[in-house]
C-alpha positions as CSV (number, residue, x, y, z in Angstrom):
1,M,-41.8,120.4,-116.0
2,G,-45.2,122.0,-116.2
3,G,-45.3,123.1,-112.7
4,R,-47.8,120.4,-111.7
5,K,-49.2,120.2,-108.1
6,G,-50.3,116.6,-108.2
7,F,-49.8,113.1,-109.5
8,Y,-50.3,112.1,-113.1
9,T,-53.4,110.4,-114.1
10,C,-51.6,108.2,-116.6
11,G,-48.4,107.6,-118.4
12,L,-49.4,109.6,-121.3
13,D,-50.1,112.5,-118.9
14,A,-46.6,112.3,-117.6
15,A,-44.9,112.0,-120.9
16,V,-46.8,114.9,-122.3
17,D,-45.8,116.9,-119.3
18,V,-42.2,116.4,-120.2
19,I,-42.4,117.1,-123.9
20,G,-45.1,119.8,-123.8
21,G,-44.5,123.0,-125.7
22,K,-43.6,123.9,-129.2
23,W,-39.9,123.2,-129.2
24,K,-39.0,120.2,-126.9
25,V,-39.7,117.4,-129.4
26,L,-37.7,119.4,-132.0
27,L,-34.9,119.7,-129.5
28,L,-35.0,115.9,-128.9
29,W,-34.9,115.3,-132.5
30,A,-31.8,117.5,-133.0
31,L,-30.1,116.1,-130.1
32,A,-30.6,112.6,-131.4
33,Q,-28.0,113.3,-134.0
34,G,-25.4,113.6,-131.2
35,P,-24.1,116.1,-128.7
36,Q,-24.6,119.7,-129.8
37,R,-23.6,123.3,-128.5
38,F,-26.1,125.9,-127.9
39,G,-25.3,127.7,-131.2
40,Q,-25.8,124.5,-133.2
41,L,-29.2,124.1,-131.7
42,R,-30.1,127.7,-132.6
43,R,-29.1,127.0,-136.3
44,E,-31.1,123.8,-136.2
45,L,-34.2,125.6,-134.9
46,P,-34.0,129.1,-136.4
47,K,-37.2,130.5,-135.3
48,I,-36.6,129.8,-131.5
49,S,-35.3,132.7,-129.3
50,E,-32.3,132.3,-127.1
51,K,-34.4,132.8,-124.0
52,V,-36.9,130.1,-125.0
53,L,-34.1,127.7,-126.0
54,T,-32.3,128.2,-122.7
55,Q,-35.6,127.7,-120.8
56,Q,-36.6,124.5,-122.8
57,L,-33.1,123.0,-122.3
58,R,-33.2,123.6,-118.5
59,E,-36.5,122.0,-118.3
60,L,-35.4,119.0,-120.2
61,E,-32.2,118.8,-118.1
62,A,-34.4,119.0,-114.9
63,D,-36.5,116.2,-116.0
64,G,-33.5,114.0,-116.7
65,I,-33.9,114.0,-120.6
66,V,-30.9,116.1,-121.5
67,H,-27.3,116.2,-120.1
68,R,-25.5,119.5,-120.0
69,E,-21.7,119.1,-120.1
70,V,-19.5,122.2,-119.2
71,Y,-15.8,121.9,-120.4
72,A,-13.2,123.8,-118.4
73,E,-11.9,125.5,-121.4
74,V,-11.3,129.2,-122.5
75,P,-13.7,130.2,-123.9
76,P,-16.0,128.0,-121.9
77,R,-17.6,125.2,-124.0
78,V,-21.0,123.6,-123.2
79,E,-22.6,120.6,-125.0
80,Y,-26.1,119.2,-124.6
81,S,-26.8,115.6,-125.3
82,L,-29.6,113.1,-124.6
83,T,-29.5,111.0,-121.4
84,G,-30.6,107.4,-121.6
85,R,-34.0,108.5,-120.5
86,G,-34.0,111.1,-123.4
87,A,-33.0,108.5,-126.0
88,S,-35.7,106.1,-124.9
89,L,-38.3,109.1,-125.1
90,N,-37.1,109.8,-128.6
91,E,-37.6,106.0,-129.5
92,A,-41.2,106.3,-128.1
93,L,-41.7,109.4,-130.3
94,A,-40.7,107.6,-133.5
95,P,-44.1,106.2,-134.2
96,L,-45.6,109.7,-133.7
97,G,-43.0,111.0,-136.3
98,A,-43.9,108.4,-138.7
99,W,-47.7,109.2,-138.3
100,G,-46.7,112.9,-139.0
101,R,-44.8,111.9,-142.2
102,L,-47.7,109.9,-143.4
103,H,-50.3,112.6,-142.9
104,M,-48.1,115.6,-143.5
105,A,-49.6,116.7,-147.1
106,H,-53.1,116.9,-145.4
107,L,-51.9,118.6,-142.3
108,E,-50.0,121.2,-144.4
109,A,-53.1,121.8,-146.6
110,T,-55.4,122.3,-143.6
111,Y,-53.0,124.3,-141.6
112,P,-54.5,127.7,-142.3
113,C,-57.9,126.5,-141.3
114,R,-56.6,125.1,-138.0
115,H,-54.4,128.1,-137.2
116,P,-56.2,131.2,-138.5
117,D,-54.7,133.6,-136.2
118,E,-51.0,133.0,-137.2
119,D,-49.2,135.6,-139.3
120,G,-49.6,135.0,-143.0
121,A,-52.1,132.3,-142.5
122,A,-55.1,132.5,-144.7
123,A,-58.6,132.9,-143.2
124,P,-60.7,129.7,-142.4
125,A,-62.6,128.5,-145.4
126,P,-66.1,130.0,-145.5
127,A,-68.9,127.9,-144.1
128,P,-70.9,126.2,-146.8
129,A,-74.0,128.1,-148.1
130,P,-77.2,127.1,-146.5
131,A,-79.3,124.8,-148.5
132,P,-82.1,126.4,-150.5
133,A,-85.5,126.4,-149.1
134,P,-87.8,123.7,-150.4
135,E,-89.7,124.8,-153.6
136,D,-93.3,125.6,-153.6
137,P,-94.9,123.4,-156.2
138,A,-97.6,125.8,-156.8
139,A,-95.1,128.6,-157.7
140,R,-93.3,126.3,-160.3
141,P,-93.8,127.3,-163.9
142,S,-95.6,125.0,-166.1
143,R,-93.4,122.7,-168.2
144,S,-96.1,122.0,-170.9
145,R,-95.3,123.6,-174.3
146,P,-98.0,125.8,-175.9
147,G,-100.2,124.1,-178.4
148,R,-99.7,120.6,-176.9
């Protein structure tokens, strides 16, 4: 739910619109384990705020990816689960996860250079020094030894 005002240009455009953002793919991964309550999802993704978690779940629900089940109990209980569409989206993301696992060491090593503005991240590697100017052959000292 990206607030679009037109049609998608291709299937990838539509899919990225649904999973866009930092947390949606991780929520899909967590819900692939089975239905979960809000607090369980918070523990699975400890860096997400309650506000953002609520927003992302609502957007996934509006897109038909997540089902929200409210149980008539005291205290009220709400569980989130993947719909059939959500499960098929997770299947489509499996090759992307495999690519990430394959390249994770490189991505972790280059993270500070790709994300220099994040807290605790190192500054990007300095640019290589410029190549020295070509040497003037007339200024080169003689290599001949004295007496030869």
